CHARMM-style PDB file with segment names, atoms N, HN, CA, C and O in Angstrom:
ATOM      1  N   UNK     1      83.863  93.720 115.706  1.00  0.00      PROA
ATOM      2  CA  UNK     1      83.402  92.577 114.947  1.00  0.00      PROA
ATOM      3  C   UNK     1      83.921  92.736 113.520  1.00  0.00      PROA
ATOM      4  O   UNK     1      84.016  93.849 113.003  1.00  0.00      PROA
ATOM      5  N   UNK     2      84.254  91.608 112.891  1.00  0.00      PROA
ATOM      6  HN  UNK     2      84.176  90.704 113.311  1.00  0.00      PROA
ATOM      7  CA  UNK     2      84.719  91.628 111.509  1.00  0.00      PROA
ATOM      8  C   UNK     2      83.529  91.467 110.566  1.00  0.00      PROA
ATOM      9  O   UNK     2      82.678  90.598 110.756  1.00  0.00      PROA
ATOM     10  N   UNK     3      83.492  92.325 109.544  1.00  0.00      PROA
ATOM     11  HN  UNK     3      84.184  93.031 109.389  1.00  0.00      PROA
ATOM     12  CA  UNK     3      82.445  92.291 108.525  1.00  0.00      PROA
ATOM     13  C   UNK     3      83.067  92.221 107.148  1.00  0.00      PROA
ATOM     14  O   UNK     3      84.149  92.759 106.912  1.00  0.00      PROA
ATOM     15  N   UNK     4      82.369  91.550 106.234  1.00  0.00      PROA
ATOM     16  HN  UNK     4      81.490  91.113 106.425  1.00  0.00      PROA
ATOM     17  CA  UNK     4      82.710  91.606 104.817  1.00  0.00      PROA
ATOM     18  C   UNK     4      81.837  92.691 104.202  1.00  0.00      PROA
ATOM     19  O   UNK     4      80.633  92.744 104.450  1.00  0.00      PROA
ATOM     20  N   UNK     5      82.444  93.548 103.407  1.00  0.00      PROA
ATOM     21  HN  UNK     5      83.422  93.505 103.205  1.00  0.00      PROA
ATOM     22  CA  UNK     5      81.717  94.623 102.727  1.00  0.00      PROA
ATOM     23  C   UNK     5      81.938  94.438 101.233  1.00  0.00      PROA
ATOM     24  O   UNK     5      83.078  94.412 100.769  1.00  0.00      PROA
ATOM     25  N   UNK     6      80.861  94.311 100.486  1.00  0.00      PROA
ATOM     26  HN  UNK     6      79.935  94.332 100.863  1.00  0.00      PROA
ATOM     27  CA  UNK     6      80.948  94.123  99.041  1.00  0.00      PROA
ATOM     28  C   UNK     6      80.169  95.221  98.338  1.00  0.00      PROA
ATOM     29  O   UNK     6      79.044  95.552  98.712  1.00  0.00      PROA
ATOM     30  N   UNK     7      80.802  95.781  97.300  1.00  0.00      PROA
ATOM     31  HN  UNK     7      81.716  95.512  96.996  1.00  0.00      PROA
ATOM     32  CA  UNK     7      80.107  96.757  96.461  1.00  0.00      PROA
ATOM     33  C   UNK     7      79.975  96.162  95.062  1.00  0.00      PROA
ATOM     34  O   UNK     7      80.785  95.321  94.672  1.00  0.00      PROA
ATOM     35  N   UNK     8      78.968  96.586  94.305  1.00  0.00      PROA
ATOM     36  HN  UNK     8      78.311  97.269  94.622  1.00  0.00      PROA
ATOM     37  CA  UNK     8      78.761  95.996  92.980  1.00  0.00      PROA
ATOM     38  C   UNK     8      79.844  96.407  91.986  1.00  0.00      PROA
ATOM     39  O   UNK     8      80.318  97.543  91.994  1.00  0.00      PROA
ATOM     40  N   UNK     9      80.226  95.458  91.129  1.00  0.00      PROA
ATOM     41  HN  UNK     9      79.841  94.535  91.122  1.00  0.00      PROA
ATOM     42  CA  UNK     9      81.184  95.760  90.060  1.00  0.00      PROA
ATOM     43  C   UNK     9      80.500  96.623  88.995  1.00  0.00      PROA
ATOM     44  O   UNK     9      81.117  97.500  88.391  1.00  0.00      PROA
ATOM     45  N   UNK    10      79.234  96.355  88.789  1.00  0.00      PROA
ATOM     46  HN  UNK    10      78.733  95.643  89.280  1.00  0.00      PROA
ATOM     47  CA  UNK    10      78.420  97.112  87.836  1.00  0.00      PROA
ATOM     48  C   UNK    10      76.971  97.002  88.287  1.00  0.00      PROA
ATOM     49  O   UNK    10      76.573  96.004  88.887  1.00  0.00      PROA
ATOM     50  N   UNK    11      76.197  98.020  87.997  1.00  0.00      PROA
ATOM     51  HN  UNK    11      76.521  98.831  87.509  1.00  0.00      PROA
ATOM     52  CA  UNK    11      74.786  97.981  88.376  1.00  0.00      PROA
ATOM     53  C   UNK    11      73.995  98.951  87.509  1.00  0.00      PROA
ATOM     54  O   UNK    11      74.547  99.898  86.949  1.00  0.00      PROA
ATOM     55  N   UNK    12      72.708  98.700  87.410  1.00  0.00      PROA
ATOM     56  HN  UNK    12      72.260  97.931  87.864  1.00  0.00      PROA
ATOM     57  CA  UNK    12      71.825  99.643  86.733  1.00  0.00      PROA
ATOM     58  C   UNK    12      70.903 100.325  87.745  1.00  0.00      PROA
ATOM     59  O   UNK    12      69.974 101.037  87.364  1.00  0.00      PROA
ATOM     60  N   UNK    13      71.167 100.103  89.037  1.00  0.00      PROA
ATOM     61  HN  UNK    13      71.922  99.524  89.346  1.00  0.00      PROA
ATOM     62  CA  UNK    13      70.369 100.738  90.082  1.00  0.00      PROA
ATOM     63  C   UNK    13      70.706 102.227  90.162  1.00  0.00      PROA
ATOM     64  O   UNK    13      71.854 102.617  89.951  1.00  0.00      PROA
ATOM     65  N   UNK    14      69.726 103.042  90.462  1.00  0.00      PROA
ATOM     66  HN  UNK    14      68.793 102.725  90.633  1.00  0.00      PROA
ATOM     67  CA  UNK    14      69.983 104.476  90.598  1.00  0.00      PROA
ATOM     68  C   UNK    14      70.826 104.775  91.834  1.00  0.00      PROA
ATOM     69  O   UNK    14      71.599 105.733  91.846  1.00  0.00      PROA
ATOM     70  N   UNK    15      70.674 103.954  92.872  1.00  0.00      PROA
ATOM     71  HN  UNK    15      70.046 103.176  92.862  1.00  0.00      PROA
ATOM     72  CA  UNK    15      71.485 104.074  94.082  1.00  0.00      PROA
ATOM     73  C   UNK    15      72.100 102.702  94.349  1.00  0.00      PROA
ATOM     74  O   UNK    15      71.459 101.855  94.973  1.00  0.00      PROA
ATOM     75  N   UNK    16      73.342 102.464  93.886  1.00  0.00      PROA
ATOM     76  HN  UNK    16      73.862 103.152  93.380  1.00  0.00      PROA
ATOM     77  CA  UNK    16      73.981 101.161  94.109  1.00  0.00      PROA
ATOM     78  C   UNK    16      74.074 100.842  95.604  1.00  0.00      PROA
ATOM     79  O   UNK    16      74.288 101.731  96.428  1.00  0.00      PROA
ATOM     80  N   UNK    17      73.913  99.573  95.933  1.00  0.00      PROA
ATOM     81  HN  UNK    17      73.740  98.851  95.264  1.00  0.00      PROA
ATOM     82  CA  UNK    17      73.903  99.146  97.324  1.00  0.00      PROA
ATOM     83  C   UNK    17      75.135  98.303  97.655  1.00  0.00      PROA
ATOM     84  O   UNK    17      75.600  97.518  96.829  1.00  0.00      PROA
ATOM     85  N   UNK    18      75.653  98.472  98.861  1.00  0.00      PROA
ATOM     86  HN  UNK    18      75.276  99.110  99.533  1.00  0.00      PROA
ATOM     87  CA  UNK    18      76.717  97.623  99.389  1.00  0.00      PROA
ATOM     88  C   UNK    18      76.078  96.549 100.258  1.00  0.00      PROA
ATOM     89  O   UNK    18      75.118  96.814 100.983  1.00  0.00      PROA
ATOM     90  N   UNK    19      76.608  95.351 100.182  1.00  0.00      PROA
ATOM     91  HN  UNK    19      77.387  95.136  99.593  1.00  0.00      PROA
ATOM     92  CA  UNK    19      76.164  94.250 101.028  1.00  0.00      PROA
ATOM     93  C   UNK    19      77.181  94.096 102.150  1.00  0.00      PROA
ATOM     94  O   UNK    19      78.383  94.028 101.890  1.00  0.00      PROA
ATOM     95  N   UNK    20      76.715  94.042 103.392  1.00  0.00      PROA
ATOM     96  HN  UNK    20      75.739  94.098 103.603  1.00  0.00      PROA
ATOM     97  CA  UNK    20      77.591  93.983 104.561  1.00  0.00      PROA
ATOM     98  C   UNK    20      77.087  92.869 105.476  1.00  0.00      PROA
ATOM     99  O   UNK    20      75.898  92.793 105.785  1.00  0.00      PROA
ATOM    100  N   UNK    21      78.018  91.998 105.907  1.00  0.00      PROA
ATOM    101  HN  UNK    21      78.984  92.059 105.656  1.00  0.00      PROA
ATOM    102  CA  UNK    21      77.610  90.930 106.814  1.00  0.00      PROA
ATOM    103  C   UNK    21      78.803  90.387 107.587  1.00  0.00      PROA
ATOM    104  O   UNK    21      79.953  90.527 107.169  1.00  0.00      PROA
ATOM    105  N   UNK    22      78.500  89.758 108.736  1.00  0.00      PROA
ATOM    106  HN  UNK    22      77.566  89.644 109.075  1.00  0.00      PROA
ATOM    107  CA  UNK    22      79.542  89.112 109.525  1.00  0.00      PROA
ATOM    108  C   UNK    22      79.670  87.653 109.086  1.00  0.00      PROA
ATOM    109  O   UNK    22      78.891  87.184 108.256  1.00  0.00      PROA
ATOM    110  N   UNK    23      80.645  86.938 109.635  1.00  0.00      PROA
ATOM    111  HN  UNK    23      81.278  87.319 110.309  1.00  0.00      PROA
ATOM    112  CA  UNK    23      80.948  85.595 109.144  1.00  0.00      PROA
ATOM    113  C   UNK    23      79.773  84.634 109.236  1.00  0.00      PROA
ATOM    114  O   UNK    23      79.516  83.899 108.283  1.00  0.00      PROA
ATOM    115  N   UNK    24      79.062  84.617 110.339  1.00  0.00      PROA
ATOM    116  HN  UNK    24      79.271  85.214 111.114  1.00  0.00      PROA
ATOM    117  CA  UNK    24      77.934  83.684 110.463  1.00  0.00      PROA
ATOM    118  C   UNK    24      76.621  84.273 109.936  1.00  0.00      PROA
ATOM    119  O   UNK    24      75.564  83.650 110.039  1.00  0.00      PROA
ATOM    120  N   UNK    25      76.702  85.461 109.381  1.00  0.00      PROA
ATOM    121  HN  UNK    25      77.560  85.968 109.298  1.00  0.00      PROA
ATOM    122  CA  UNK    25      75.563  86.180 108.780  1.00  0.00      PROA
ATOM    123  C   UNK    25      74.430  86.450 109.771  1.00  0.00      PROA
ATOM    124  O   UNK    25      73.276  86.625 109.380  1.00  0.00      PROA
ATOM    125  N   UNK    26      74.775  86.480 111.054  1.00  0.00      PROA
ATOM    126  HN  UNK    26      75.713  86.338 111.372  1.00  0.00      PROA
ATOM    127  CA  UNK    26      73.766  86.854 112.047  1.00  0.00      PROA
ATOM    128  C   UNK    26      73.468  88.347 111.979  1.00  0.00      PROA
ATOM    129  O   UNK    26      72.425  88.807 112.444  1.00  0.00      PROA
ATOM    130  N   UNK    27      74.399  89.093 111.393  1.00  0.00      PROA
ATOM    131  HN  UNK    27      75.246  88.719 111.016  1.00  0.00      PROA
ATOM    132  CA  UNK    27      74.182  90.514 111.092  1.00  0.00      PROA
ATOM    133  C   UNK    27      74.392  90.659 109.600  1.00  0.00      PROA
ATOM    134  O   UNK    27      75.473  90.373 109.085  1.00  0.00      PROA
ATOM    135  N   UNK    28      73.358  91.104 108.909  1.00  0.00      PROA
ATOM    136  HN  UNK    28      72.480  91.336 109.327  1.00  0.00      PROA
ATOM    137  CA  UNK    28      73.412  91.238 107.447  1.00  0.00      PROA
ATOM    138  C   UNK    28      72.509  92.392 107.046  1.00  0.00      PROA
ATOM    139  O   UNK    28      71.346  92.449 107.446  1.00  0.00      PROA
ATOM    140  N   UNK    29      73.052  93.315 106.250  1.00  0.00      PROA
ATOM    141  HN  UNK    29      73.997  93.268 105.925  1.00  0.00      PROA
ATOM    142  CA  UNK    29      72.258  94.460 105.820  1.00  0.00      PROA
ATOM    143  C   UNK    29      72.867  95.082 104.573  1.00  0.00      PROA
ATOM    144  O   UNK    29      73.963  94.716 104.149  1.00  0.00      PROA
ATOM    145  N   UNK    30      72.149  96.015 104.002  1.00  0.00      PROA
ATOM    146  HN  UNK    30      71.258  96.312 104.346  1.00  0.00      PROA
ATOM    147  CA  UNK    30      72.619  96.755 102.832  1.00  0.00      PROA
ATOM    148  C   UNK    30      72.575  98.239 103.158  1.00  0.00      PROA
ATOM    149  O   UNK    30      71.781  98.693 103.983  1.00  0.00      PROA
ATOM    150  N   UNK    31      73.445  98.979 102.492  1.00  0.00      PROA
ATOM    151  HN  UNK    31      74.090  98.610 101.822  1.00  0.00      PROA
ATOM    152  CA  UNK    31      73.449 100.434 102.618  1.00  0.00      PROA
ATOM    153  C   UNK    31      73.883 101.013 101.278  1.00  0.00      PROA
ATOM    154  O   UNK    31      74.428 100.284 100.450  1.00  0.00      PROA
ATOM    155  N   UNK    32      73.658 102.297 101.041  1.00  0.00      PROA
ATOM    156  HN  UNK    32      73.215 102.889 101.713  1.00  0.00      PROA
ATOM    157  CA  UNK    32      74.140 102.886  99.797  1.00  0.00      PROA
ATOM    158  C   UNK    32      75.659 102.697  99.678  1.00  0.00      PROA
ATOM    159  O   UNK    32      76.396 102.962 100.627  1.00  0.00      PROA
ATOM    160  N   UNK    33      76.117 102.243  98.518  1.00  0.00      PROA
ATOM    161  HN  UNK    33      75.518 102.028  97.747  1.00  0.00      PROA
ATOM    162  CA  UNK    33      77.550 102.002  98.308  1.00  0.00      PROA
ATOM    163  C   UNK    33      78.373 103.262  98.576  1.00  0.00      PROA
ATOM    164  O   UNK    33      79.512 103.173  99.034  1.00  0.00      PROA
ATOM    165  N   UNK    34      77.809 104.419  98.296  1.00  0.00      PROA
ATOM    166  HN  UNK    34      76.884 104.491  97.924  1.00  0.00      PROA
ATOM    167  CA  UNK    34      78.560 105.661  98.518  1.00  0.00      PROA
ATOM    168  C   UNK    34      78.913 105.864  99.991  1.00  0.00      PROA
ATOM    169  O   UNK    34      79.834 106.620 100.302  1.00  0.00      PROA
ATOM    170  N   UNK    35      78.201 105.204 100.897  1.00  0.00      PROA
ATOM    171  HN  UNK    35      77.453 104.590 100.645  1.00  0.00      PROA
ATOM    172  CA  UNK    35      78.502 105.326 102.326  1.00  0.00      PROA
ATOM    173  C   UNK    35      79.793 104.616 102.720  1.00  0.00      PROA
ATOM    174  O   UNK    35      80.374 104.931 103.758  1.00  0.00      PROA
ATOM    175  N   UNK    36      80.249 103.665 101.907  1.00  0.00      PROA
ATOM    176  HN  UNK    36      79.776 103.410 101.063  1.00  0.00      PROA
ATOM    177  CA  UNK    36      81.450 102.897 102.246  1.00  0.00      PROA
ATOM    178  C   UNK    36      82.549 102.984 101.186  1.00  0.00      PROA
ATOM    179  O   UNK    36      83.640 102.456 101.400  1.00  0.00      PROA
ATOM    180  N   UNK    37      82.292 103.630 100.060  1.00  0.00      PROA
ATOM    181  HN  UNK    37      81.405 104.059  99.886  1.00  0.00      PROA
ATOM    182  CA  UNK    37      83.250 103.667  98.950  1.00  0.00      PROA
ATOM    183  C   UNK    37      84.606 104.239  99.331  1.00  0.00      PROA
ATOM    184  O   UNK    37      85.614 103.860  98.735  1.00  0.00      PROA
ATOM    185  N   UNK    38      84.658 105.126 100.291  1.00  0.00      PROA
ATOM    186  HN  UNK    38      83.839 105.433 100.774  1.00  0.00      PROA
ATOM    187  CA  UNK    38      85.932 105.752 100.672  1.00  0.00      PROA
ATOM    188  C   UNK    38      86.934 104.729 101.197  1.00  0.00      PROA
ATOM    189  O   UNK    38      88.134 105.003 101.205  1.00  0.00      PROA
ATOM    190  N   UNK    39      86.477 103.562 101.634  1.00  0.00      PROA
ATOM    191  HN  UNK    39      85.502 103.339 101.627  1.00  0.00      PROA
ATOM    192  CA  UNK    39      87.347 102.524 102.178  1.00  0.00      PROA
ATOM    193  C   UNK    39      87.937 101.625 101.091  1.00  0.00      PROA
ATOM    194  O   UNK    39      88.829 100.825 101.374  1.00  0.00      PROA
ATOM    195  N   UNK    40      87.460 101.743  99.871  1.00  0.00      PROA
ATOM    196  HN  UNK    40      86.735 102.393  99.641  1.00  0.00      PROA
ATOM    197  CA  UNK    40      87.897 100.894  98.768  1.00  0.00      PROA
ATOM    198  C   UNK    40      88.936 101.596  97.908  1.00  0.00      PROA
ATOM    199  O   UNK    40      88.901 102.813  97.729  1.00  0.00      PROA
ATOM    200  N   UNK    41      89.874 100.790  97.372  1.00  0.00      PROA
ATOM    201  HN  UNK    41      89.902  99.801  97.517  1.00  0.00      PROA
ATOM    202  CA  UNK    41      90.795 101.323  96.379  1.00  0.00      PROA
ATOM    203  C   UNK    41      90.267 100.941  95.006  1.00  0.00      PROA
ATOM    204  O   UNK    41      89.349 100.129  94.895  1.00  0.00      PROA
ATOM    205  N   UNK    42      90.839 101.520  93.969  1.00  0.00      PROA
ATOM    206  HN  UNK    42      91.584 102.180  94.059  1.00  0.00      PROA
ATOM    207  CA  UNK    42      90.375 101.275  92.605  1.00  0.00      PROA
ATOM    208  C   UNK    42      90.392  99.790  92.272  1.00  0.00      PROA
ATOM    209  O   UNK    42      91.325  99.075  92.636  1.00  0.00      PROA
ATOM    210  N   UNK    43      89.372  99.339  91.589  1.00  0.00      PROA
ATOM    211  HN  UNK    43      88.613  99.920  91.293  1.00  0.00      PROA
ATOM    212  CA  UNK    43      89.211  97.938  91.177  1.00  0.00      PROA
ATOM    213  C   UNK    43      89.142  96.965  92.350  1.00  0.00      PROA
ATOM    214  O   UNK    43      89.525  95.803  92.212  1.00  0.00      PROA
ATOM    215  N   UNK    44      88.668  97.418  93.478  1.00  0.00      PROA
ATOM    216  HN  UNK    44      88.357  98.362  93.590  1.00  0.00      PROA
ATOM    217  CA  UNK    44      88.455  96.564  94.638  1.00  0.00      PROA
ATOM    218  C   UNK    44      86.956  96.558  94.919  1.00  0.00      PROA
ATOM    219  O   UNK    44      86.324  97.614  94.957  1.00  0.00      PROA
ATOM    220  N   UNK    45      86.389  95.376  95.114  1.00  0.00      PROA
ATOM    221  HN  UNK    45      86.902  94.518  95.083  1.00  0.00      PROA
ATOM    222  CA  UNK    45      84.947  95.262  95.287  1.00  0.00      PROA
ATOM    223  C   UNK    45      84.549  94.534  96.566  1.00  0.00      PROA
ATOM    224  O   UNK    45      83.363  94.392  96.863  1.00  0.00      PROA
ATOM    225  N   UNK    46      85.554  94.070  97.327  1.00  0.00      PROA
ATOM    226  HN  UNK    46      86.517  94.185  97.085  1.00  0.00      PROA
ATOM    227  CA  UNK    46      85.292  93.346  98.559  1.00  0.00      PROA
ATOM    228  C   UNK    46      86.403  93.683  99.552  1.00  0.00      PROA
ATOM    229  O   UNK    46      87.586  93.637  99.217  1.00  0.00      PROA
ATOM    230  N   UNK    47      86.003  94.021 100.776  1.00  0.00      PROA
ATOM    231  HN  UNK    47      85.041  94.058 101.048  1.00  0.00      PROA
ATOM    232  CA  UNK    47      86.972  94.240 101.841  1.00  0.00      PROA
ATOM    233  C   UNK    47      86.430  93.628 103.131  1.00  0.00      PROA
ATOM    234  O   UNK    47      85.232  93.377 103.263  1.00  0.00      PROA
ATOM    235  N   UNK    48      87.323  93.398 104.060  1.00  0.00      PROA
ATOM    236  HN  UNK    48      88.296  93.602 103.953  1.00  0.00      PROA
ATOM    237  CA  UNK    48      86.955  92.965 105.405  1.00  0.00      PROA
ATOM    238  C   UNK    48      87.343  94.097 106.343  1.00  0.00      PROA
ATOM    239  O   UNK    48      88.424  94.675 106.229  1.00  0.00      PROA
ATOM    240  N   UNK    49      86.450  94.401 107.265  1.00  0.00      PROA
ATOM    241  HN  UNK    49      85.572  93.931 107.357  1.00  0.00      PROA
ATOM    242  CA  UNK    49      86.687  95.529 108.158  1.00  0.00      PROA
ATOM    243  C   UNK    49      86.372  95.166 109.601  1.00  0.00      PROA
ATOM    244  O   UNK    49      85.548  94.296 109.880  1.00  0.00      PROA
ATOM    245  N   UNK    50      87.043  95.848 110.498  1.00  0.00      PROA
ATOM    246  HN  UNK    50      87.713  96.555 110.272  1.00  0.00      PROA
ATOM    247  CA  UNK    50      86.695  95.809 111.911  1.00  0.00      PROA
ATOM    248  C   UNK    50      85.732  96.972 112.106  1.00  0.00      PROA
ATOM    249  O   UNK    50      86.080  98.119 111.826  1.00  0.00      PROA
ATOM    250  N   UNK    51      84.533  96.687 112.581  1.00  0.00      PROA
ATOM    251  HN  UNK    51      84.250  95.755 112.808  1.00  0.00      PROA
ATOM    252  CA  UNK    51      83.511  97.725 112.670  1.00  0.00      PROA
ATOM    253  C   UNK    51      82.557  97.451 113.823  1.00  0.00      PROA
ATOM    254  O   UNK    51      82.477  96.338 114.343  1.00  0.00      PROA
ATOM    255  N   UNK    52      81.844  98.486 114.200  1.00  0.00      PROA
ATOM    256  HN  UNK    52      81.908  99.390 113.778  1.00  0.00      PROA
ATOM    257  CA  UNK    52      80.775  98.360 115.190  1.00  0.00      PROA
ATOM    258  C   UNK    52      79.443  98.484 114.477  1.00  0.00      PROA
ATOM    259  O   UNK    52      79.297  99.263 113.535  1.00  0.00      PROA
ATOM    260  N   UNK    53      78.480  97.712 114.933  1.00  0.00      PROA
ATOM    261  HN  UNK    53      78.599  97.079 115.699  1.00  0.00      PROA
ATOM    262  CA  UNK    53      77.123  97.785 114.391  1.00  0.00      PROA
ATOM    263  C   UNK    53      76.149  97.742 115.556  1.00  0.00      PROA
ATOM    264  O   UNK    53      76.022  96.722 116.234  1.00  0.00      PROA
ATOM    265  N   UNK    54      75.469  98.845 115.782  1.00  0.00      PROA
ATOM    266  HN  UNK    54      75.572  99.673 115.231  1.00  0.00      PROA
ATOM    267  CA  UNK    54      74.465  98.917 116.845  1.00  0.00      PROA
ATOM    268  C   UNK    54      73.312  99.781 116.375  1.00  0.00      PROA
ATOM    269  O   UNK    54      73.515 100.857 115.813  1.00  0.00      PROA
ATOM    270  N   UNK    55      72.106  99.305 116.609  1.00  0.00      PROA
ATOM    271  HN  UNK    55      71.940  98.431 117.066  1.00  0.00      PROA
ATOM    272  CA  UNK    55      70.905 100.088 116.311  1.00  0.00      PROA
ATOM    273  C   UNK    55      70.930 100.686 114.908  1.00  0.00      PROA
ATOM    274  O   UNK    55      70.630 101.864 114.713  1.00  0.00      PROA
ATOM    275  N   UNK    56      71.288  99.865 113.955  1.00  0.00      PROA
ATOM    276  HN  UNK    56      71.532  98.909 114.114  1.00  0.00      PROA
ATOM    277  CA  UNK    56      71.308 100.263 112.537  1.00  0.00      PROA
ATOM    278  C   UNK    56      72.400 101.279 112.210  1.00  0.00      PROA
ATOM    279  O   UNK    56      72.368 101.882 111.138  1.00  0.00      PROA
ATOM    280  N   UNK    57      73.357 101.480 113.102  1.00  0.00      PROA
ATOM    281  HN  UNK    57      73.383 100.990 113.973  1.00  0.00      PROA
ATOM    282  CA  UNK    57      74.497 102.355 112.817  1.00  0.00      PROA
ATOM    283  C   UNK    57      75.722 101.486 112.593  1.00  0.00      PROA
ATOM    284  O   UNK    57      76.012 100.586 113.382  1.00  0.00      PROA
ATOM    285  N   UNK    58      76.434 101.763 111.518  1.00  0.00      PROA
ATOM    286  HN  UNK    58      76.198 102.494 110.877  1.00  0.00      PROA
ATOM    287  CA  UNK    58      77.603 100.980 111.140  1.00  0.00      PROA
ATOM    288  C   UNK    58      78.807 101.912 111.106  1.00  0.00      PROA
ATOM    289  O   UNK    58      78.808 102.899 110.371  1.00  0.00      PROA
ATOM    290  N   UNK    59      79.827 101.604 111.893  1.00  0.00      PROA
ATOM    291  HN  UNK    59      79.826 100.802 112.490  1.00  0.00      PROA
ATOM    292  CA  UNK    59      81.021 102.454 111.978  1.00  0.00      PROA
ATOM    293  C   UNK    59      82.260 101.608 111.725  1.00  0.00      PROA
ATOM    294  O   UNK    59      82.625 100.760 112.540  1.00  0.00      PROA
ATOM    295  N   UNK    60      82.907 101.848 110.581  1.00  0.00      PROA
ATOM    296  HN  UNK    60      82.611 102.536 109.918  1.00  0.00      PROA
ATOM    297  CA  UNK    60      84.129 101.135 110.241  1.00  0.00      PROA
ATOM    298  C   UNK    60      85.301 101.782 110.984  1.00  0.00      PROA
ATOM    299  O   UNK    60      85.451 103.004 111.003  1.00  0.00      PROA
ATOM    300  N   UNK    61      86.138 100.914 111.602  1.00  0.00      PROA
ATOM    301  HN  UNK    61      86.016  99.922 111.587  1.00  0.00      PROA
ATOM    302  CA  UNK    61      87.326 101.407 112.301  1.00  0.00      PROA
ATOM    303  C   UNK    61      88.586 101.214 111.484  1.00  0.00      PROA
ATOM    304  O   UNK    61      89.455 102.085 111.458  1.00  0.00      PROA
ATOM    305  N   UNK    62      88.691 100.049 110.801  1.00  0.00      PROA
ATOM    306  HN  UNK    62      87.986  99.341 110.822  1.00  0.00      PROA
ATOM    307  CA  UNK    62      89.889  99.770 110.026  1.00  0.00      PROA
ATOM    308  C   UNK    62      89.632  98.610 109.071  1.00  0.00      PROA
ATOM    309  O   UNK    62      88.745  97.785 109.290  1.00  0.00      PROA
ATOM    310  N   UNK    63      90.429  98.568 108.011  1.00  0.00      PROA
ATOM    311  HN  UNK    63      91.149  99.238 107.833  1.00  0.00      PROA
ATOM    312  CA  UNK    63      90.417  97.427 107.103  1.00  0.00      PROA
ATOM    313  C   UNK    63      91.324  96.371 107.708  1.00  0.00      PROA
ATOM    314  O   UNK    63      92.380  96.688 108.255  1.00  0.00      PROA
ATOM    315  N   UNK    64      90.911  95.115 107.609  1.00  0.00      PROA
ATOM    316  HN  UNK    64      90.053  94.857 107.165  1.00  0.00      PROA
ATOM    317  CA  UNK    64      91.721  94.002 108.126  1.00  0.00      PROA
ATOM    318  C   UNK    64      92.110  93.086 106.970  1.00  0.00      PROA
ATOM    319  O   UNK    64      91.587  93.199 105.861  1.00  0.00      PROA
ATOM    320  N   UNK    65      93.034  92.187 107.252  1.00  0.00      PROA
ATOM    321  HN  UNK    65      93.459  92.096 108.153  1.00  0.00      PROA
ATOM    322  CA  UNK    65      93.481  91.224 106.237  1.00  0.00      PROA
ATOM    323  C   UNK    65      92.274  90.419 105.736  1.00  0.00      PROA
ATOM    324  O   UNK    65      91.298  90.213 106.458  1.00  0.00      PROA
ATOM    325  N   UNK    66      92.372  89.972 104.481  1.00  0.00      PROA
ATOM    326  HN  UNK    66      93.165  90.139 103.894  1.00  0.00      PROA
ATOM    327  CA  UNK    66      91.292  89.152 103.929  1.00  0.00      PROA
ATOM    328  C   UNK    66      91.073  87.912 104.777  1.00  0.00      PROA
ATOM    329  O   UNK    66      92.019  87.251 105.205  1.00  0.00      PROA
ATOM    330  N   UNK    67      89.821  87.620 105.004  1.00  0.00      PROA
ATOM    331  HN  UNK    67      89.053  88.157 104.656  1.00  0.00      PROA
ATOM    332  CA  UNK    67      89.422  86.433 105.747  1.00  0.00      PROA
ATOM    333  C   UNK    67      89.147  85.309 104.760  1.00  0.00      PROA
ATOM    334  O   UNK    67      89.070  85.544 103.554  1.00  0.00      PROA
ATOM    335  N   UNK    68      89.003  84.105 105.259  1.00  0.00      PROA
ATOM    336  HN  UNK    68      89.066  83.914 106.239  1.00  0.00      PROA
ATOM    337  CA  UNK    68      88.748  82.945 104.416  1.00  0.00      PROA
ATOM    338  C   UNK    68      87.293  82.513 104.531  1.00  0.00      PROA
ATOM    339  O   UNK    68      87.008  81.358 104.846  1.00  0.00      PROA
ATOM    340  N   UNK    69      86.363  83.450 104.273  1.00  0.00      PROA
ATOM    341  HN  UNK    69      86.595  84.388 104.017  1.00  0.00      PROA
ATOM    342  CA  UNK    69      84.944  83.111 104.296  1.00  0.00      PROA
ATOM    343  C   UNK    69      84.162  83.965 103.344  1.00  0.00      PROA
ATOM    344  OT1 UNK    69      82.945  83.813 103.236  1.00  0.00      PROA
TER     345      UNK     69
END
């Protein structure tokens, strides 16, 4: 399934959160940004990924081309 993953550009939270959701937002959740930061390059705050999500476990397989949503 394709997901959009967004991390904050700036935050005052002690544990910054990433927002993750699929296109129709039937799956939407947050996780610590540090759990997904390895997939981002410098000055990048949004990526689309092919990933599995089951029972609150999120596993990214690959980054995909930007989607139009």
